[in-house]
C-alpha positions as CSV (number, residue, x, y, z in Angstrom):
1,X,-8.6,-5.9,-9.7
2,X,-8.0,-3.3,-6.7
3,X,-4.7,-0.5,-6.7
4,X,-2.5,-0.7,-3.7
5,X,-3.1,2.8,-2.8
6,X,-1.5,5.8,-1.1
7,X,-4.4,8.4,0.2
8,X,-3.2,12.0,1.0
9,X,-5.4,14.8,1.9
10,X,-6.9,17.2,5.8
11,X,-9.6,18.7,5.3
12,X,-13.4,17.7,5.4
13,X,-13.4,17.8,1.8
14,X,-11.7,15.1,0.9
15,X,-13.4,13.3,2.4
16,X,-15.7,12.1,-0.1
17,X,-13.6,11.1,-2.0
18,X,-11.8,8.5,1.1
19,X,-14.8,6.9,1.2
20,X,-15.4,6.7,-2.3
21,X,-12.4,4.4,-2.4
22,X,-13.1,2.7,0.7
23,X,-16.7,1.6,-0.7
24,X,-15.3,0.7,-4.3
25,X,-12.8,-1.5,-3.0
26,X,-9.8,-0.4,-2.6
27,X,-9.3,0.3,0.3
28,X,-6.0,2.0,0.5
29,X,-3.1,0.9,2.2
30,X,-2.6,4.2,3.9
31,X,-3.8,7.7,4.0
32,X,-1.1,10.3,4.7
33,X,-2.3,14.3,6.5
34,X,-1.3,17.1,8.0
35,X,-0.9,17.5,11.7
36,X,-3.4,17.6,14.5
37,X,-2.8,20.8,14.8
38,X,-5.1,24.0,17.6
39,X,-8.1,25.1,16.1
40,X,-10.4,27.8,17.6
41,X,-10.6,30.3,20.9
42,X,-9.9,27.0,23.1
43,X,-6.7,26.5,21.1
44,X,-7.9,22.4,21.7
45,X,-5.7,19.9,19.3
46,X,-7.6,19.8,16.5
47,X,-7.4,16.3,13.7
48,X,-8.1,16.4,10.1
49,X,-10.7,15.6,8.8
50,X,-9.6,12.8,7.1
51,X,-7.9,11.6,9.7
52,X,-11.1,10.8,11.8
53,X,-12.4,9.2,8.7
54,X,-9.1,7.6,8.0
55,X,-9.0,6.2,11.4
56,X,-12.8,4.9,11.8
57,X,-12.3,2.6,9.2
58,X,-8.8,1.3,10.4
59,X,-6.6,2.7,7.9
60,X,-3.0,3.5,9.2
61,X,-2.4,7.1,9.2
62,X,0.9,9.5,8.9
63,X,0.8,13.3,9.1
64,X,5.1,13.9,8.7
65,X,5.1,18.1,9.2
66,X,6.9,18.0,6.2
67,X,6.3,15.0,3.2
68,X,9.0,16.1,1.5
69,X,11.2,14.8,4.7
70,X,13.6,11.9,3.3
71,X,12.5,9.8,5.8
72,X,8.8,10.5,5.5
73,X,9.8,9.4,1.6
74,X,11.6,6.1,2.8
75,X,8.3,5.5,4.5
76,X,6.4,5.8,1.3
77,X,8.6,3.9,-0.8
78,X,8.1,0.8,2.0
79,X,4.4,1.2,0.9
80,X,5.0,0.0,-2.2
81,X,1.7,1.9,-4.2
82,X,0.2,2.3,-7.4
83,X,-1.2,4.8,-7.4
84,X,-1.3,7.8,-4.1
85,X,-4.5,10.4,-4.9
86,X,-4.3,13.4,-3.3
87,X,-7.5,15.6,-2.5
88,X,-6.8,19.3,-1.0
89,X,-3.8,17.9,0.9
90,X,-1.8,21.0,1.8
91,X,1.5,20.6,1.3
92,X,3.1,20.6,-2.2
93,X,4.7,16.9,-3.3
94,X,8.0,16.3,-4.1
95,X,10.1,15.1,-7.7
96,X,10.8,12.2,-5.0
97,X,7.9,11.5,-3.5
98,X,5.9,11.4,-7.1
99,X,8.0,8.9,-9.1
100,X,7.2,7.0,-6.4
101,X,3.9,4.8,-7.9
102,X,3.4,3.1,-10.9
103,X,0.6,5.2,-12.1
104,X,2.3,8.3,-10.2
105,X,0.1,11.1,-8.3
106,X,-3.6,12.0,-9.2
107,X,-4.9,15.2,-7.9
108,X,-8.2,16.3,-7.1
109,X,-9.2,19.9,-8.1
110,X,-11.9,21.9,-7.0
111,X,-12.3,23.8,-10.4
112,X,-12.2,23.7,-14.2
113,X,-8.2,23.8,-14.9
114,X,-6.5,25.7,-16.1
115,X,-8.2,28.0,-14.3
116,X,-8.0,29.3,-11.0
117,X,-4.7,27.4,-10.1
118,X,-3.8,27.7,-6.2
119,X,-4.9,27.5,-2.4
120,X,-9.1,29.3,-3.0
121,X,-10.6,27.6,-6.1
122,X,-13.6,28.1,-4.3
123,X,-13.9,31.4,-3.2
124,X,-12.4,33.3,-6.1
125,X,-14.7,31.2,-8.7
126,X,-17.8,33.0,-7.0
127,X,-15.7,36.7,-6.1
128,X,-14.9,37.0,-9.5
129,X,-18.5,36.0,-10.6
130,X,-17.7,32.7,-12.4
131,X,-21.4,31.2,-13.5
132,X,-20.4,27.5,-13.6
133,X,-17.3,26.1,-12.1
134,X,-16.2,22.6,-11.7
135,X,-13.7,19.8,-10.6
136,X,-10.6,18.8,-12.5
137,X,-8.5,15.5,-12.0
138,X,-4.8,15.6,-13.4
139,X,-1.7,13.6,-13.4
140,X,0.6,16.1,-10.9
141,X,4.1,17.6,-11.5
142,X,6.3,20.1,-9.5
143,X,4.4,22.5,-10.5
144,X,1.3,24.2,-8.5
145,X,-1.6,22.6,-10.6
146,X,0.6,22.4,-13.8
147,X,0.1,19.0,-14.2
148,X,-1.9,17.2,-17.1
149,X,-5.6,17.1,-17.5
150,X,-7.8,13.8,-17.2
151,X,-10.8,14.1,-16.7
152,X,-13.5,17.1,-16.3
153,X,-17.1,17.5,-14.3
154,X,-18.7,20.5,-15.0
155,X,-21.4,22.4,-12.9
156,X,-23.6,25.9,-12.8
157,X,-23.3,28.4,-10.0
158,X,-26.2,29.7,-8.3
159,X,-26.1,32.9,-7.8
160,X,-27.4,32.7,-4.7
161,X,-24.8,30.2,-3.6
162,X,-22.3,30.7,-1.4
163,X,-19.0,29.1,-0.7
164,X,-20.3,26.4,1.9
165,X,-22.9,25.1,-0.3
166,X,-20.2,25.1,-3.5
167,X,-17.6,23.4,-1.4
168,X,-20.4,20.8,-0.2
169,X,-21.3,20.0,-3.9
170,X,-17.7,20.1,-5.0
171,X,-16.4,17.5,-3.0
172,X,-19.3,14.8,-4.1
173,X,-18.4,15.7,-7.5
174,X,-14.4,15.2,-6.8
175,X,-15.1,11.0,-5.7
176,X,-17.2,11.0,-8.7
177,X,-14.2,12.6,-11.2
178,X,-11.6,10.6,-8.9
179,X,-14.2,7.0,-9.2
180,X,-14.1,8.0,-13.3
181,X,-10.7,8.2,-13.7
182,X,-9.6,5.4,-11.5
183,X,-12.1,3.0,-13.7
184,X,-10.1,4.4,-17.3
185,X,-7.0,4.1,-16.3
186,X,-7.5,0.0,-15.4
187,X,-9.3,0.4,-19.1
188,X,-5.5,2.1,-19.8
189,X,-7.9,4.4,-21.5
190,X,-6.4,7.8,-20.2
191,X,-6.1,10.2,-22.3
192,X,-3.8,13.1,-20.6
193,X,-4.2,16.9,-22.0
194,X,-1.4,19.2,-21.3
195,X,-2.9,22.4,-19.9
196,X,-2.8,25.3,-21.6
197,X,-0.7,28.2,-19.4
198,X,-2.3,31.1,-21.2
199,X,-5.7,30.3,-20.0
200,X,-5.1,30.3,-16.1
201,X,-6.0,32.9,-13.6
202,X,-4.0,31.6,-9.4
203,X,-6.0,31.9,-6.6
204,X,-4.5,32.6,-3.6
205,X,-5.0,31.9,-0.4
206,X,-7.6,34.5,1.2
207,X,-5.9,36.9,4.0
208,X,-8.7,38.6,6.9
209,X,-8.6,41.7,5.2
210,X,-9.5,40.0,2.1
211,X,-13.4,40.1,3.0
212,X,-13.5,44.5,4.1
213,X,-15.8,45.6,2.2
214,X,-15.5,48.6,-0.1
215,X,-18.3,50.4,-0.5
216,X,-17.3,52.8,-4.1
217,X,-16.9,48.8,-5.7
218,X,-20.2,47.8,-7.7
219,X,-23.3,46.2,-5.9
220,X,-22.9,43.3,-7.7
221,X,-19.3,42.5,-6.8
222,X,-20.0,43.4,-3.3
223,X,-22.6,40.7,-3.1
224,X,-20.3,38.7,-4.8
225,X,-17.0,38.8,-2.3
226,X,-19.6,38.4,-0.1
227,X,-20.7,35.6,-0.9
228,X,-17.3,33.7,-1.5
229,X,-15.7,34.8,1.8
230,X,-18.7,32.7,3.9
231,X,-18.5,31.4,5.9
232,X,-14.0,31.9,6.0
233,X,-13.2,34.7,6.1
234,X,-15.6,36.7,6.4
235,X,-17.4,39.7,4.3
236,X,-17.1,42.4,7.2
237,X,-17.8,46.4,7.5
238,X,-17.9,48.9,10.4
239,X,-20.3,50.3,12.6
240,X,-20.0,52.4,15.7
241,X,-16.9,51.4,15.8
242,X,-17.7,47.5,15.9
243,X,-16.9,45.3,13.0
244,X,-20.1,44.0,11.4
245,X,-19.4,40.5,9.4
246,X,-21.8,40.3,6.5
247,X,-23.6,35.8,5.6
248,X,-26.3,37.4,2.6
249,X,-27.7,40.1,0.2
250,X,-29.5,41.5,-2.2
251,X,-29.0,43.4,-5.0
252,X,-31.3,46.3,-5.2
253,X,-31.2,49.5,-7.3
254,X,-31.2,52.8,-4.8
255,X,-28.6,55.5,-4.8
256,X,-26.3,57.7,-3.0
257,X,-23.3,58.4,-0.6
258,X,-21.8,54.1,-1.0
259,X,-21.3,52.7,2.7
260,X,-25.1,54.9,3.6
261,X,-27.1,53.3,5.0
262,X,-31.3,54.0,3.2
263,X,-33.8,51.9,4.7
264,X,-34.2,50.3,8.3
265,X,-36.6,47.9,8.0
266,X,-38.3,45.0,7.5
267,X,-36.4,43.4,4.4
268,X,-33.5,44.4,5.8
269,X,-30.9,47.2,5.4
270,X,-30.2,49.2,3.0
271,X,-26.8,51.0,1.8
272,X,-25.6,52.5,-0.8
273,X,-22.3,50.9,-3.5
274,X,-20.8,52.5,-5.7
275,X,-23.7,51.7,-8.1
276,X,-26.9,50.6,-7.0
277,X,-27.2,49.4,-3.8
278,X,-27.4,45.8,-1.1
279,X,-30.1,45.1,1.5
280,X,-28.2,43.2,4.2
281,X,-30.4,40.2,4.8
282,X,-27.9,38.1,7.5
283,X,-25.0,39.9,9.6
284,X,-23.0,39.2,12.7
285,X,-22.2,41.7,14.8
286,X,-19.4,41.4,16.2
287,X,-19.8,40.0,20.1
288,X,-23.0,39.2,19.1
289,X,-24.8,35.9,17.2
290,X,-25.5,35.8,13.4
291,X,-29.1,36.7,13.0
292,X,-31.5,37.5,10.2
293,X,-31.5,41.3,9.3
294,X,-35.0,42.1,10.8
295,X,-34.3,40.0,14.4
296,X,-31.8,42.3,14.2
297,X,-32.8,45.0,13.9
298,X,-35.7,45.0,16.7
299,X,-32.2,44.8,19.2
300,X,-30.4,47.5,17.2
301,X,-31.7,50.5,16.2
302,X,-29.8,51.9,13.5
303,X,-31.0,55.3,11.3
304,X,-30.7,55.9,7.8
305,X,-27.7,58.3,6.9
306,X,-25.6,56.1,8.8
307,X,-22.2,55.5,7.4
308,X,-21.3,51.7,7.6
309,X,-16.8,51.4,6.6
310,X,-13.5,52.2,9.1
311,X,-13.6,50.9,12.2
312,X,-13.2,54.8,12.7
313,X,-16.8,56.1,11.6
């Protein structure tokens, strides 16, 4: 039997799960996503990726500014869903909404709960140097990612992987996890498990300043920061008073004053850290294109001893 499902999600991360529901013949009776918003330099109105996918399949779309509004809760009640599936939606669901579906609301969360509750689990698990992550499906309650866990899928994090590639892998893994969860639900075999709050850590939404590099830190920690901040908001430092975004690095054993350029050659730009050093392999200077270090250095002269760091250097 196909369940009457409402799907709630917004970014590209949620699209594979919506597509999986459609492919399984469990086409949602409605899709709920965030309102269209201005984006980029031109501030052109941009539609959420989930809305684009839903409209391609002729699924009705709702974009309430606030899901706790009584008139929206009434719309959902009239749709009589058996289940609401939530993936990276972007608003906390109120109790009045959570209580409507017969089987509750199931969320696909991009971490191994109870670790990394919050808005940016992908970024923070890389920034913190984790070697494994995954996705967890859970029954939602009124807390932030605190509901009972249903099913988890694990995956190793490659030491060179950044948030973009991990995002793409976990989006597909999340779709698989949701499909298996629904199969268990239909067979009456779901076994919800309480989360141990003592094991949790919080993954807050990233701010641009989280990307600012402190060269006093260990080379490995800075490398993880760069990986976790790519593609957004980007790890950065300053060169000659201009912002220098850094996208790819590798650790080395050089030493010197933190932030000082130690070496400039075809391998890249070696910079001293609090412990060890980093080769910058891919970067972008304010107002220029993203380039490999070799291409960048072909058109921009940097002398050993140059100090990277604050805007005032």
